[in-house]
C-alpha positions in Angstrom: -60.0 -166.0 124.9 -59.0 -169.4 123.4 -56.3 -169.3 120.7 -57.5 -170.0 117.2 -56.6 -173.5 115.9 -54.1 -171.9 113.4 -52.2 -170.2 116.2 -52.2 -173.4 118.3 -50.6 -175.3 115.5 -48.0 -172.6 115.0 -47.1 -172.6 118.7 -46.9 -176.4 118.7 -44.6 -176.4 115.7 -42.3 -173.7 117.2 -42.0 -175.8 120.3 -41.3 -179.0 118.4 -38.8 -177.3 116.2 -37.0 -175.7 119.1 -36.9 -179.0 121.0 -35.6 -180.9 118.0 -32.9 -178.3 117.5 -31.5 -178.7 121.0 -28.5 -181.0 121.2 -25.1 -181.4 122.6 -23.9 -178.3 120.8 -24.0 -175.0 122.7 -25.3 -173.4 119.6 -29.1 -173.6 119.1 -30.5 -173.3 115.6 -33.1 -170.6 115.3 -36.3 -171.0 113.2 -38.0 -167.9 111.8 -41.7 -167.6 111.1 -41.3 -168.4 107.4 -39.8 -171.8 108.3 -42.6 -172.5 110.8 -45.2 -171.5 108.2 -43.5 -173.8 105.7 -43.8 -176.7 108.1 -47.4 -175.9 108.8 -48.2 -175.8 105.1 -46.5 -179.2 104.6 -48.7 -180.7 107.4 -51.9 -179.4 105.9 -50.9 -180.0 102.2 -51.4 -183.2 100.2 -48.6 -185.8 100.3 -47.8 -189.2 101.8 -45.1 -188.1 104.4 -46.2 -186.0 107.3 -42.8 -186.0 109.0 -40.8 -187.2 112.0 -41.8 -186.1 115.5 -40.9 -186.7 119.1 -43.5 -188.6 121.1 -45.3 -186.4 123.6 -45.1 -187.2 127.3 -47.7 -189.9 127.9 -47.9 -190.1 124.1 -49.5 -193.5 124.0 -53.2 -192.7 124.6 -54.4 -196.2 123.9 -53.8 -198.9 121.4 -54.8 -196.9 118.3 -54.2 -193.2 119.4 -50.8 -191.4 119.8 -49.8 -187.9 120.6 -46.6 -186.3 119.3 -44.9 -182.9 119.9 -45.7 -180.3 117.3 -49.2 -181.4 116.3 -52.2 -179.8 117.7 -54.3 -183.0 117.8 -53.8 -186.6 118.6 -53.2 -189.1 115.8 -55.9 -191.5 114.6 -53.9 -194.5 113.5 -55.1 -196.0 110.2 -56.4 -199.5 109.5 -56.6 -200.5 113.2 -59.3 -200.3 115.8 -58.4 -201.5 119.2 -60.9 -202.1 121.9 -61.5 -199.3 124.4 -59.7 -198.8 127.7 -61.5 -198.5 131.0 -62.2 -194.9 131.9 -65.1 -195.4 134.3 -64.6 -197.6 137.5 -68.2 -198.8 137.2 -67.4 -200.3 133.7 -64.4 -202.2 135.1 -66.4 -203.6 138.0 -69.3 -204.7 135.8 -66.8 -206.3 133.3 -65.1 -208.1 136.1 -68.3 -209.4 137.6 -69.9 -210.8 134.4 -68.2 -209.9 131.1 -70.9 -211.2 128.8 -73.7 -209.4 130.7 -71.6 -206.2 130.6 -71.2 -206.4 126.8 -74.9 -207.1 126.3 -75.7 -204.1 128.5 -73.4 -201.9 126.4 -75.0 -203.0 123.2 -78.5 -202.5 124.5 -81.2 -202.5 121.7 -78.9 -201.0 119.0 -78.4 -203.2 116.0 -74.8 -202.2 115.4 -71.9 -203.8 117.3 -71.1 -201.8 120.4 -67.7 -200.2 121.4 -66.8 -200.9 125.0 -63.9 -201.0 127.4 -62.5 -204.5 127.7 -59.4 -206.3 129.2 -58.2 -206.6 125.6 -58.4 -202.9 125.2 -56.1 -202.5 128.2 -53.8 -205.1 126.7 -53.6 -203.1 123.4 -52.5 -200.0 125.3 -49.8 -202.0 127.1 -48.7 -203.4 123.8 -48.4 -199.9 122.3 -46.4 -198.7 125.3 -44.0 -201.6 125.0 -43.7 -201.1 121.3 -42.8 -197.4 121.7 -40.7 -197.9 124.8 -37.3 -196.3 124.3 -38.5 -194.8 121.0 -38.0 -191.0 120.9 -38.9 -190.4 117.3 -41.8 -191.6 115.2 -42.3 -191.2 111.5 -45.8 -190.4 110.4 -47.2 -191.2 106.9 -50.6 -191.0 105.2 -52.4 -193.6 103.3 -53.7 -191.2 100.7 -52.1 -187.8 99.9 -55.5 -186.1 100.0 -56.8 -187.7 103.3 -55.2 -185.4 105.9 -57.5 -185.2 108.9 -60.5 -187.2 110.2 -63.9 -186.0 111.3 -62.6 -184.8 114.6 -59.6 -183.0 113.1 -57.1 -185.7 114.1 -54.3 -186.5 111.7 -54.8 -189.8 109.9 -51.5 -191.7 110.0 -49.4 -194.8 109.9 -46.8 -194.5 112.8 -43.3 -195.9 112.2 -40.8 -196.5 114.9 -37.0 -196.8 114.3 -36.0 -200.2 115.6 -32.6 -201.8 114.9 -32.0 -199.3 112.1 -35.3 -199.9 110.3 -38.6 -198.1 110.4 -41.3 -200.5 111.6 -45.0 -199.9 110.9 -46.8 -200.0 114.3 -50.2 -200.3 112.7 -49.3 -203.5 111.0 -47.5 -204.9 114.1 -50.6 -204.2 116.2 -52.6 -206.4 113.9 -49.9 -209.1 113.8 -50.0 -209.2 117.7 -53.8 -209.7 117.7 -54.5 -206.4 119.4 -56.9 -205.4 116.6 -58.3 -206.7 113.4 -57.5 -205.2 110.0 -60.0 -202.3 110.3 -61.6 -201.6 106.9 -64.7 -199.7 107.9 -63.4 -196.6 106.1 -61.7 -198.4 103.3 -59.0 -200.9 102.5 -55.4 -199.7 103.1 -54.2 -198.4 99.7 -50.5 -198.8 100.6 -50.3 -201.9 102.9 -53.4 -204.0 102.1 -51.4 -207.2 101.5 -49.3 -206.7 104.6 -52.4 -206.2 106.8 -54.1 -209.3 105.4 -50.9 -211.3 106.1 -50.6 -209.9 109.6 -54.2 -210.7 110.5 -53.9 -214.2 109.2 -50.8 -214.8 111.3 -52.6 -213.6 114.4 -55.7 -215.8 113.6 -53.5 -218.9 113.1 -51.6 -218.3 116.3 -54.9 -217.6 118.1 -53.5 -214.6 120.0 -55.1 -211.4 121.2 -58.7 -211.0 120.0 -58.4 -214.3 118.2 -57.7 -216.3 121.3 -60.6 -218.6 122.2 -62.4 -217.4 125.3 -60.7 -214.0 125.5 -62.5 -211.2 127.2 -62.9 -209.2 124.0 -65.6 -208.5 121.4 -67.2 -211.8 120.4 -68.5 -210.6 117.1 -65.5 -209.8 114.9 -66.8 -212.0 112.0 -69.9 -209.8 111.9 -67.9 -206.6 112.1 -65.5 -207.7 109.4 -68.3 -208.6 107.0 -69.9 -205.2 107.5 -66.6 -203.3 107.2 -65.4 -205.1 104.1 -68.8 -204.4 102.4 -68.2 -200.7 103.0 -64.6 -200.9 101.9 -65.6 -202.6 98.6 -68.1 -199.8 97.9 -65.4 -197.2 98.5 -63.0 -199.0 96.3 -65.4 -199.2 93.4 -66.2 -195.5 93.7 -62.5 -194.5 93.8 -61.8 -196.6 90.7 -64.4 -194.6 88.8 -63.2 -191.3 90.3 -59.7 -192.0 89.1 -60.8 -191.3 85.5 -63.6 -188.7 86.2 -63.3 -185.2 87.6 -67.0 -185.1 88.5 -66.6 -187.9 91.1 -65.5 -186.4 94.4 -64.6 -188.0 97.7 -66.0 -185.6 100.3 -63.2 -186.2 102.9 -60.4 -185.2 100.5 -58.7 -182.0 101.5 -59.7 -180.3 98.2 -63.3 -181.6 98.0 -65.0 -178.3 98.6 -62.9 -176.4 96.1 -63.6 -179.1 93.5 -67.3 -179.0 94.2 -67.4 -175.2 93.9 -65.6 -175.4 90.6 -68.6 -177.5 89.4 -71.2 -174.8 90.3 -74.3 -175.4 88.2 -73.0 -178.8 87.0 -73.7 -182.3 88.1 -71.3 -184.2 90.4 -71.3 -187.5 92.3 -70.1 -187.4 95.9 -68.9 -190.2 98.1 -69.7 -189.7 101.8 -71.3 -191.1 104.8 -74.8 -189.9 105.7 -75.2 -188.0 108.9 -78.3 -186.2 110.1 -81.3 -186.6 107.9 -84.3 -184.2 108.2 -87.7 -184.5 106.5 -88.9 -181.0 105.7 -92.6 -180.5 106.4 -92.7 -176.9 105.1 -89.5 -176.8 103.0 -86.9 -179.0 101.4 -85.7 -182.2 103.0 -82.0 -182.7 103.5 -79.3 -185.2 104.3 -76.1 -183.9 105.8 -73.1 -185.6 104.3 -70.4 -186.1 106.9 -67.1 -184.2 106.4 -65.8 -182.4 109.4 -67.6 -181.8 112.7 -69.8 -178.7 112.3 -68.9 -178.6 108.6 -71.0 -181.2 107.0 -72.3 -180.8 103.4 -76.0 -180.6 102.6 -77.8 -182.7 100.0 -81.2 -181.1 99.3 -84.4 -182.7 98.2 -87.2 -180.3 97.2 -89.4 -183.2 96.1 -90.7 -185.1 99.1 -91.4 -188.2 97.0 -87.9 -188.2 95.7 -86.6 -187.9 99.2 -88.7 -190.9 100.4 -88.1 -193.1 97.4 -84.3 -192.5 97.4 -84.1 -194.4 100.7 -81.5 -191.9 101.9 -82.7 -192.3 105.5 -81.9 -196.0 105.4 -78.2 -195.1 104.7 -77.7 -193.1 107.9 -74.1 -193.6 109.1 -73.4 -195.6 105.9 -71.6 -194.7 102.7 -73.5 -193.4 99.6 -72.6 -192.2 96.2 -75.0 -189.3 95.7 -75.5 -187.3 92.4 -76.9 -183.8 92.0 -76.4 -180.3 90.7 -74.0 -178.0 92.7 -75.8 -174.9 93.9 -75.2 -172.0 96.2 -77.6 -170.2 98.5 -77.3 -167.4 101.0 -77.7 -168.3 104.6 -80.3 -165.9 106.0 -78.7 -166.0 109.5 -75.2 -164.9 108.6 -75.6 -163.9 104.9 -72.8 -166.3 103.9 -72.9 -168.2 100.6 -73.3 -171.9 101.2 -72.7 -174.8 98.8 -75.3 -177.5 98.5 -76.2 -180.4 96.2 -79.6 -180.5 94.6 -80.9 -184.1 94.2 -83.8 -184.5 91.7 -84.2 -188.3 91.2 -84.4 -191.3 93.5 -81.8 -193.1 91.3 -79.2 -190.5 92.2 -78.7 -192.1 95.6 -76.9 -195.4 95.8 -75.0 -197.1 98.6 -74.0 -200.1 100.6 -76.7 -200.9 103.1 -75.5 -202.4 106.3 -76.4 -206.1 106.6 -79.6 -207.1 108.4 -77.6 -208.5 111.3 -76.0 -205.0 111.8 -79.1 -202.9 111.7 -82.8 -203.8 112.3 -84.6 -204.6 109.1 -85.9 -201.4 107.3 -88.0 -200.9 104.2 -85.9 -201.6 101.2 -85.0 -198.6 99.0 -86.1 -198.3 95.4 -84.6 -201.2 93.4 -82.5 -198.8 91.4 -80.6 -197.8 94.5 -79.4 -201.2 95.7 -75.7 -202.2 96.0 -73.7 -200.9 93.1 -70.2 -202.2 93.9 -68.8 -205.6 93.1 -68.3 -207.9 96.1 -64.5 -208.2 96.1 -62.8 -210.9 98.2 -60.7 -208.7 100.5 -58.2 -211.6 101.3 -57.5 -212.0 97.6 -57.5 -208.3 96.5 -54.3 -206.4 96.0 -54.3 -202.8 97.2 -54.5 -200.3 94.3 -51.4 -198.4 93.7 
């Protein structure tokens, strides 16, 4: 029987602590369960510093993913998105034969930019291996004290390596080397926005990595950047409002469900991406707001006209600010009480629609639900403190 996630984390922490305790001394420090539990609680509690860890064997997975000893999941490195590495021989052969045709085939009929393995993705992995070569310890920090894990339970982190007596931020250096753009699809960096902008500008001006003319890499970064920055501006505007209002809740925050439950029977506004959307023929329609895999949050529309007029289906995979009354119902299959959001008006859904060049044209939502955030020039904006 597989170990529960909680136990896996405990075992990983015990191993990491024992490993770090081993040194030239013949005496080995012993860690009791209370100390391990304290470390676990620190990992899963709000705060900017995650800790210092030893890299795992083969700890560099690719250009934007690392593994360290003591954590149950790999790390998703923040504000970067390197191209993919080749995992299928057929992809490498197709890429070598005709790179442009290979990318077009990967994109197919979808409107959104495709992710695909590329030579630049391989270069990014080599860059990461070289950067962490000879590095035994990495320091992991968060961008936001409440953003702990991503959708797939990976820790969200900046990774620092100790070089010549100073901690160097790998995420920023990967951008400076042209291995990745400044990735803002899930928001601007709150702590290092200025540094990422400067690093990307350096790489562009030097025409290295993804910015090198004729490189075998994604050809559509200007399109991707415009899409990502539009989403980031929407998030920024919501978070500015949320800083002074307790009824504005970011669904990916570690305490989001607790805060929502505290508002039972009251109206709240939630920031989230839209996942699965279902029109209910014989019951309410619903939009699942993305949080964790298998743990998304339902927004319920009892009125079919409200559901259609809100344009919620147009926002699939995009960010929305959605307002409704917090409600609980009993799941008839397991008798558990489930939180949900009851939406009563079309104007309670607003968001940032992807540009027409990202997704095929769709019917425009009600005019009250169009873009609500100011268009901020990302290159001129300073990250909020």
